[in-house]
MARPABA-20036 format. One record per residue: x, y, z of N, C-alpha, C in turn. Coordinates in steps of 0.02 Angstrom, whole numbers, plus 50000, padded with zeros to 5 digits. Layout:
N
XYZXYZXYZ;...
//
This chain:
371
479445239234138479795243134086479665250934096;479025252534109478875259434120479225262234182;479305257734235479665259734294480375261234280;480685256934236481425257834219481515264134184;481035265434133481065271734093481045277934138;480595277534190480505283034232481145284334275;481455278634296482055279234334482625282234294;482655280334230483185283134188483055290234176;482415292434165482245299634152482425303334213;482265300934274482425304334338483165305334342;483545300034327484305300334332484555305934286;484325306534226484575311534179484345318634200;483745319134232483515325434255483975327834313;484115322934358484555325134412485275326934389;485495323134337486165324534310486165331634278;485645333034241485605339734211485555345234263;485205343834315485125349134367485815349834400;486165344534414486855344934445487335348834403;487315347434338487775350834292487625358234289;486955359934288486735366934288486975370534351;486915367034408487175370034472487915370834472;488305366534438489005366834435489265373034395;488805375734354489015381434315488945388134355;488655387934413488495393934452489035394534508;489315400434510489825402134560489665408834592;489915409634651489855416434684490475420334664;490345426534647490895431334631490845436934683;491385437334722491435442634774491875448134745;491635454534755492015460134728492115465434782;492775466934795492935472334842493025478934803;492845484534834492845490734800493185496134841;493385501434806493585507434842492945512034851;492885515134909492275518834924492365526234927;492965528734911493125535834921492985540134864;492855537334804492745541334742492035541334712;491625535934736490955535134711490515531334762;489935530134751489465527334800489545519834801;489795517334857489845509734865489805508034939;489495502334952489465499935021490115496135040;490445493334990491065489935005491145483434965;490845477834991490895471034959490255469434929;490255466434869489675464134832489755457034813;489195453434820489185446134801488705445034741;488965442134691488555440934629488555433234619;488005430934587488005424234556488235425034487;488725420634467488995420934398488935413934367;488665414034305488565407834267489165407134221;489565402034233490175401134195490045398334124;489445396734105489285394734040489035400433996;488685404934027488375410533991488615417234006;489015417934060489265424534087488685428934113;488105426034124487545429734153487715430634229;487485436334256487645437434327487025440934357;487015440334424486485444034460486725445434531;486545451034559486755453234627486375449134679;486745446034725486445442134779486425445734844;486955449434858486995452734921487555457834919;487585462134970488105466934977488215468335054;488815470235070488975471435140488665477735166;488655478435232488465484835259489045489635242;488965496135252489475501035227490095500635269;490635499435233491345499535267491785503235218;492375505035243492825509835203493275505135161;493245506335097493715503735046494025496835061;493595491835059493865484735061494175482634994;494745485434979495055484934913495235477934899;495445473934950495625466934937495295462734989;495105456634968494735452135014494975444935004;494855440935052495025433835051494485429535084;494365423635061493865419335089494175413435127;493855411935185494145406835226494135399935190;494595395235210494605388935178493945384935180;493555385935233492905382635237492305386535208;492475392135174491995395735135491435398735181;491615400235246491115402935291491275409935316;491855412435298492055419035320492435422835265;492335429535266492695433635218493065438935262;493685440335237494115445135271494325450435220;494275456735242494475462135195494985466635228;495375469835188495775475735209495315481835204;495445487035245495085493235240495625498735238;495755501235177496265506235167496005512935187;496245515535242495985522135267496515525635307;497135526335278497645530035311497775527535380;497845532135429497985530235496497435526235529;496855526135501496265522735527496185515735494;496665513735456496625507135416496495501435462;496125496535438495935490735477495835484435434;495675479235468495455472835438494755471335460;494325468835417493635467435435493515459635424;493105456935469492905450135463492155449535455;491935445535407491215444735394491045437135400;490485435735431490155429235422489905429035353;489955422935316489755422735246489335416335235;488725417735207488305412035193488285411435115;488645406435092488735406135020488115405234981;487605401835004486995400534970486645406734954;486585411135004486215417634995486705423134978;487345422434990487805427734979487845432635036;487455431535089487395436235146488055437135182;488225443435196488855445035233488615448535298;488885445935354488725448835419489385451135454;489455457735463490065460435490490155458135561;490745454535575490855452035643491275456935683;491805459435654492185464435691492755467335644;493075472435673493615475535636494205476735686;494825475935660495435477135701495865482035664;496185486635700496655491235669497285487735645;497525489335587498155486435565498755490035598;498655495835626499175499935654499735501535599;499595500535540500025502135483499615504235426;499815509335392499375512735343499235508935279;498625509335256498425507435188498615500335170;498295495435204498395488635183498095487635114;498455483535074498225482935003498145475534980;498335470735024498255463735007498135459735070;497765454135065497625450435124497525442935108;497765438635150497695431435143497495428535211;497275422335212497075418835273497155411535269;497215408135326497155400935328496725399435392;496765393235416496335391935476496565395035540;497155397935542497435400835604497485408435603;497675411335545497855418135542497605422135483;497615428535489497455433235436498075437735430;498345438435367498955441935356498845447235303;499115453235315499015458835266499705461735246;499725463835184500275468035160500055475435162;500445479935194500265486735204500685491335163;500385493935110500755497935061500995504535093;500585508335124500785514635155501275513835211;501145508635254501555507535310502205503735298;502255500535240502865496935223502985490835268;502435487035285502485481735333502035476135316;502105470735355501665464835352501385464035422;500715463135428500405462035492500065455335493;500075452135553499765445535563499285446235619;498665443735607498135443335660497945436035670;497805434535733497495428135744496765427635727;496465422135732495725420935719495405418835784;494845421535799494425419135853493995413035832;493725409535879493325403435862492705404935818;492415410935825491835412535789491995415435721;492635415335700492875417535634493045424835634;492935428535689493155435735690493895436235692;494145442435679494845443535680495075444535750;495635440935768495895441535837496345447435842;496685447835898497165453335911497765452735864;498085458535855498705459035813499225454635846;499505449835812500045445335836500725448335820;500805450835761501455452935737501445458535687;501875462835691501985468235636502715467735617;502865466335552503525465635525503655472135488;504055476635511504185482835479504765482535432;504705484835372505275484935325505485492035307;506055492635279506335499035257506705498135192;506885503635161507285503435098506965507835046;507385509534995507155513734942507395510634874;507115513634819507335512134753507505517834711;507705517034648507935522434606507375527034583;506725525034585506185528934565505965533134628;506235539334628506095543434690505385545134703;504935545134655504245546534663503855540734695;504035534734673503685528734694504065524234744;504735525334749505115520734787505505524634844;505155529434874505465533634925505515529834992;505155524534999505175520535057504885513635045;504865509335093504575502735085503855503235070;503605499035020502915498435005502745491234995;502545487635044502345480635038501705480534998;501715476034946501125476534899500725469934897;501055464234917500665458034914501025453234963;500615448734993500855443135030500495436935006;500835431535004500485425234981500875419035011;500455413735023500765407735047501125404434990;501715401435002502015396634956501585390734953;501645387034896501195380934888501235375934943;501815375234973501885370535027501625373235095;501435379435098501145382835155501665383535213;502275381835200502785382535252503115389435252;502995393435201503265399935193502725405135168;502875411235183502475416935159502945421735122;502755423735060503185428335022502855434935021;503235440235024502995447235020503405451334972;503065455534932503385459634882503405466634906;504005470034901504075476834920504225480834857;503745484534834503805488734776504305494234788;504375496834850504805502334865505555500634864;505765494734883506485493234887506665487934837;506225485734794506405480734739506605474134774;506225472034818506425465534857505805460934867;505975454834869505445449834888505675446734955;505275446935006505425444135071505135437235076;505525432535102505325425735114505325424335189;504735422835215504655421735287504495414335298;504835411135349504595404735372503955405935408;503485401435401502815402335428502625396935481;502515398835542502335394435596501665396835624;501105394135594500425397035609500245397135686;500485392635723500285392735794500725396935839;501275399535812501745403235853501455410235872;501735412835926501535419635946501705424635893;502275423535859502475428035804502595422935746;502095422135704502095416735651502635417735598;502865423935582503315424935528504035426035553;504495422535522505215423535532505545424535467;505885430135459506225431735396506805426935382;506765423435325507295418935309507745421235254;507425424835210507845426635150507545433435118;508005437335094507795443235057508055442634985;507605442934935507795442234864507785448934831;508355451134807508375457834772508225456434698;507775460334671507595459834598507815466234564;507705466534500507985471934459507805478734487;508275483134495508215489734522507695493634480;507215496734513506715500634480506115496634453;506125490234461505595486134434504945486834474;505005488034540504385488634583503975482334585;504235477334616503835470734617503165471734648;502655469534615501965470434637501615463934655;501355460334605501005454034617501425448334588;501245442034614501595436034587501125430634593;501275424934560500905418934560501375413034555;501185407434583501565401334580501235396334527;501625392034500501365385934468501115381434519;500645377034502500345372834551500835368134588;501365365934551501865361734582502365365734625;502315372334624502745376534665503455377334641;503575374934581504285375034554504415381634515;503905385434495503995391234457503605397234494;503975403334494503685409334523503665414534471;503105417434456503025422634405502905429234440;503345433934435503315440234472503245445934423;502725450234436502575455934391502875462434423;503285466134386503525472434407503045477834386;502795481634434502315486934418502685492634377;503285494434396503615500334368503985499034299;504185493034290504515491434222504095487234179;503535484434202503065480834159503375474334137;503785470934178504125464834159503885459434204;503735453634172503615447134209504295443634215;504525442434277505135438634286504915431234306;505175426534269505035419334281505595416434319;505495414034379506015411034422505875403434432;506425399834436506405393234467506355394434543;505935390634574505835391534647505925385034684;506285385334739506365379434782506495381434853;506075380334898506155381534968506395388534984;506085393534950506225400334961506795403234924;507145399334884507695401734844507495401934771;507715406634733507495407634663508135408434618;508005406734556508485408334502508075410634443;508345416234411507975419034356508015414634294;507435413234263507405409234205507275413234141;506855418334148506625421934090506345428834107;506315433834063505935439834074505515441234011;504905443234022504435444833967504055451333987;504025456033937503725462433949502975461833934;502595465833976501885466333964501715473033923;502265476633906502225482933871502385481533794;501935484033752502055482933680502715486433660;503065483433615503745486033597503735493333573;503205495133538503165502133511502775506933556;502595504733615502145508733657502595513933696;502425520533687502845525633717502505529733774;501865528433788501485531833837501565528833906;501185531233955501255528634023500955521834032;501235518134079500945511534097501075510234170;500725505934198500835503434269500525496534275;500955491334273500725484634273500375483234340;499875478434338499455477634395499395470434423;499085466034383498875459534414499095453934369;499215447934395499455441934360499115435834385;498865431734336498565425434356498655420034301;498665413834324498725408034276498045404834268;497875402534207497245399334195497205393034233;496605390634249496515384534288496865378434259;496915378034195497265372334166498035373234159;498275378734185498985380734184499315380934119;498915382034063499165382933998499355389733980;499065394634012499115401933996499205405934058;499575411634049499655416634100499455423334071;499125427434114498875433934094499115439234142;499205445234118499435451034161499085457234133;498885461734182498565468034161499035473734166;498875479034131499325484834128498855491234126;498965495834169498525501634176498805508134143;498605513934169498765520534146498535521134073;498975523934029498735524333959498725517833920;499015512833950499035506333916498365503033915;498085501833975497415498833984497345492733943;497775487833953497735481733913497905475733955;497835469933925498005463733958498395459233908;498945456433933499365452033891499235444833906;499285440733857499205433133866499865430033844;500065425033882500665421433867500525413833873;500755410133826500735402533833501295400233881;501125395533924501615392733969501895386633938;502535386733924502855380833890503015375633944;503235369833921503355364133963503885365634016;504385370034002504905371534048504725377234091;504095379834086503865385334130503985392134098;504355392934047504445399234014503805401333977;503795407633961503225411033928503355412733855;502805411633816502845413333746502255418033731;502365423933706501875428733696501335426533645;500695427933663500125425933621499795431933594;499595436633637499235442533614499185447733672;499015453733651498915459233696498305463133672;497785463733714497145466533695496955472033743;496575476933718496275482333761495785479433809;495765481933872495315479433918494615482733916;494545487533871493915491033860493665494833924;494145497133964493935501234022494585504934046;494505508534099495055512734126495255510334195;495915508334200496165506134263496025498634277;496285494134235496175486834250496645484434306;496415485734366496835484334425496885476834443;496305473534438496285466434460495835462634413;495985456134404495555451734365495525445034395;495045441134372494965434234394494705430234337;494895423834338494675418734289494175414334323;493615413134296493125409134331493345402034335;493125397934383493435391234396493405386534336;492975387234290492955383034231493455385334177;493705391534188494145394234136493805396834074;493175397434073492825399834013492865407334010;492855411234064492835418334061493345421734105;493605427234082494055431534120493715438134131;493675440334196493345446634215493845451634242;493795457734215494305462634234493955468634269;494175470134330493895475634366494225482134347;493885487334330494165493834312494015498734362;494535500734398494485505334454494195511934436;494355514934376494185521634362493595522534318;493445517434276492795517834234492235513934269;492305511634328491785508834370491405502934337;491755497934318491435492234284491895486134286;491575480234283491925474334272491775472134201;492305471334157492205469334090492355461734082;491885458334051491895450934045492145448933976;492665444933974492955442033914492865434633910;492705432133851492705424933841493405422433821;493595416933855494225413833842494205408033793;494655407933746494745401933704495255397633741;495025391833768495455387433806495995384333767;495945384133700496465381133660497035386133642;496835392333632497325397233610497515402633666;497065402733715497145407533767496915414633749;496665415533690496495422233666495795424333697;495725430833702495145433833735494705437533685;494045436533693493555440033649493045443333698;492925449933686492445453533729491755450433723;491435448533779490825445133783490235449633767;490345456033773489785460933768489445462533836;489685459233888489355460033953489825463334004;489535468034043489915471634094489485472034157;489845471934214489505473034275489665480334301;489145484534303489255491534325489335491434398;489875494334424489995494334496490525499634514;490445503134566490905508434589491585505334603;492095507434569492795506334583492965499134609;492835494034561492985487534581493735486034577;494005483634633494745482734634494955475334656;494515471134671494685464234689494135459634671;494285454534634493755449434614493975442534637;493545439034673493665432434697493065427834687;493195422134655492685417234645492635412134706;492055410334726491955405134779491405400434758;491335395034794490795390734788490165394034809;489595392034781488945395434801488545390634850;488875386134879488555382034932489015381334993;
//
């Protein structure tokens, strides 16, 4: 009997320990390094039950790794380095347990100011805002960035002469089926759809160009998990466009603004994400707005407005929802902090947690496993 009780106690102790471990995640943050003191990439341990955090590691000093992406096997991290004509891509070896980052190499993008980056087992792909292009790099066996495979140059303008004087590629992302890559061009109000052949010498082949509302400035987008809905955020008009999506073709279903109806000051929409349970969608808005909007996702994929709250900082450029969906973290480029909000999973509403991560110019937040 005593042996049985001991076995049961040991079982529950192991279960408790496993559950405690499951609440811990690594949070990687990319920063701009040109306005304040920063090494570049920072790795924190984040507890998704308490919102407690602690610094685990940081990269050696590199220039403005504004966006980053983690390899599918959680062993490598790739960043853009926005530095004008000297812009590049960096590859790091990544040890999730310790958070240690080891710089492997850097490759020039040959196109100015990359602002977004993705990767799979074969390639690293960037969107280059200043250069108005998409670049594709191979991967070496040791995880380092290989030679430049392809540069797809775009052109075009939009009605906003200050912001749309030429092509400005702002984001690239794999379609859910991984057979296509989509890229947004803020400068020409277009979404480019490329067929993707990862093993080819030139992996991207332009298949379709989707023109969106003139002057909208398409910035970031996200897919529903089933790949049937595409949610596109316009930076310049502050509108979320909901599209039906199928094999690179879209049809407009709905438009929802992230700007309050009575708001007359400046705004510039930034980032957009769906909660892990796919019940809610959020989008940030910068400039004088400095807020985040929450929408309920209805059964047909359309959006129903829930609330709009202040982000309690300046320049909410990027945000991330932790894997459990308990917390939403917003990186503020200009007030140098990550503000942590508690999420109500039933209503989608956000409540300030009282916790902030002080950090120079955080502009990209990515959660990974800690093992």
